[in-house]
C-alpha positions in Angstrom: 3.9 -12.2 41.7 3.9 -9.3 38.8 4.9 -5.3 39.3 2.3 -3.3 38.5 3.0 0.6 38.0 1.8 2.7 40.5 1.2 6.6 39.3 3.8 7.7 41.7 6.2 5.0 40.2 5.5 6.1 36.7 5.8 9.8 37.7 9.2 8.9 39.4 10.2 6.9 35.8 9.6 10.2 34.0 11.6 11.2 36.4 14.9 9.6 36.8 14.4 7.3 33.9 13.7 4.3 36.5 11.0 3.0 37.9 11.1 3.4 42.3 9.2 1.3 44.6 8.4 4.1 47.0 6.0 1.0 48.8 9.8 -0.9 49.5 10.6 -1.0 53.5 14.5 -0.6 54.3 14.8 -4.0 55.1 13.6 -5.1 51.3 16.0 -2.3 49.6 18.7 -3.8 52.0 18.0 -7.5 51.3 18.0 -6.3 47.5 21.2 -4.4 47.8 23.1 -7.8 49.7 21.3 -9.7 46.5 23.3 -7.9 43.8 26.2 -7.5 46.2 26.4 -11.7 46.5 27.6 -11.5 42.9 30.9 -10.0 43.8 32.0 -13.3 45.3 32.3 -14.3 41.6 36.1 -12.2 42.0 36.9 -14.6 44.6 36.7 -17.6 42.3 37.5 -19.2 39.1 33.9 -18.5 36.7 31.5 -17.2 39.4 29.7 -20.0 40.2 29.6 -19.8 44.1 28.1 -16.3 43.3 25.4 -17.4 41.2 24.7 -19.8 43.9 24.3 -17.6 46.3 22.2 -15.3 44.4 19.7 -18.1 43.7 19.5 -19.0 47.3 19.0 -15.4 48.1 16.6 -14.9 45.6 14.6 -17.8 46.4 14.0 -17.1 50.3 12.7 -13.7 49.3 11.1 -14.0 46.2 7.1 -14.6 46.9 7.7 -12.0 50.0 7.6 -8.9 47.9 7.7 -8.1 44.0 10.3 -5.7 44.8 13.0 -7.9 46.1 11.3 -11.1 43.4 12.5 -8.3 40.6 15.7 -7.7 41.9 16.8 -11.4 42.8 15.9 -12.5 39.3 17.8 -9.9 37.7 20.6 -10.5 39.8 20.4 -14.3 39.1 20.2 -13.6 35.3 23.4 -11.9 35.4 25.5 -14.2 37.3 24.0 -17.1 34.8 24.8 -14.8 32.1 28.5 -14.0 32.9 29.1 -17.7 33.2 28.0 -18.3 29.8 29.9 -15.4 28.1 32.9 -17.0 30.2 32.4 -20.0 28.9 31.3 -19.5 25.7 34.2 -17.4 25.5 36.8 -19.8 26.5 35.3 -22.5 24.5 35.1 -20.6 21.0 38.8 -19.0 21.6 39.8 -22.7 22.5 40.8 -20.9 25.5 43.7 -18.6 24.2 41.3 -15.5 24.9 40.8 -16.2 28.6 43.6 -13.8 29.9 41.0 -11.1 27.9 38.0 -12.4 29.2 39.3 -12.4 33.2 39.6 -8.7 32.7 36.8 -8.0 31.0 34.7 -10.2 33.2 36.1 -8.5 36.5 35.4 -5.2 35.5 31.6 -6.0 34.1 30.8 -7.9 37.6 32.4 -5.1 39.4 30.6 -2.4 37.8 27.1 -4.1 37.3 26.8 -5.8 41.1 27.4 -2.2 42.5 25.3 -0.4 40.4 22.7 -3.1 40.9 23.5 -2.6 44.4 23.2 1.3 44.6 19.5 0.9 42.5 18.3 -1.5 45.1 19.3 0.6 48.0 17.4 3.9 46.7 14.5 1.8 45.8 14.8 1.7 42.1 14.3 -1.0 39.8 17.2 -2.2 37.5 18.6 -3.6 34.7 22.0 -4.6 34.2 23.8 -4.2 31.0 25.1 -6.9 28.6 22.6 -9.8 30.6 20.3 -12.5 28.7 17.0 -12.5 30.6 17.1 -16.7 31.2 14.6 -16.2 34.1 11.6 -14.4 32.9 9.1 -13.1 35.2 6.0 -15.2 35.7 
């Protein structure tokens, strides 16, 4: 499924700076919200592997049902993979010496990113995480 911008979406994007899917149902918006909030599980464990697995499962369950959910799920998974790569890469490059600095930075980035993504999904907006590598691109 690919996202096709409707005239209403384009008009709203010009006003708010983000595309809004006016056809996204309340259930889709809520599912998108929880897909982003799934990333907060990564705050309770080292590295965020459980958050990544949870986001992948939630994304794949509903990806074929809605372009809105497919987009939000893919974006949440890409963000969780990016955070994991940043953490592992930073630990390896610094030989573990920067881990005390990496952990607070990753917590802040994960917390702010997941909450902002969840808020956007709940409003029906499409969202792009900052500092996110797009490992999984649109089909």
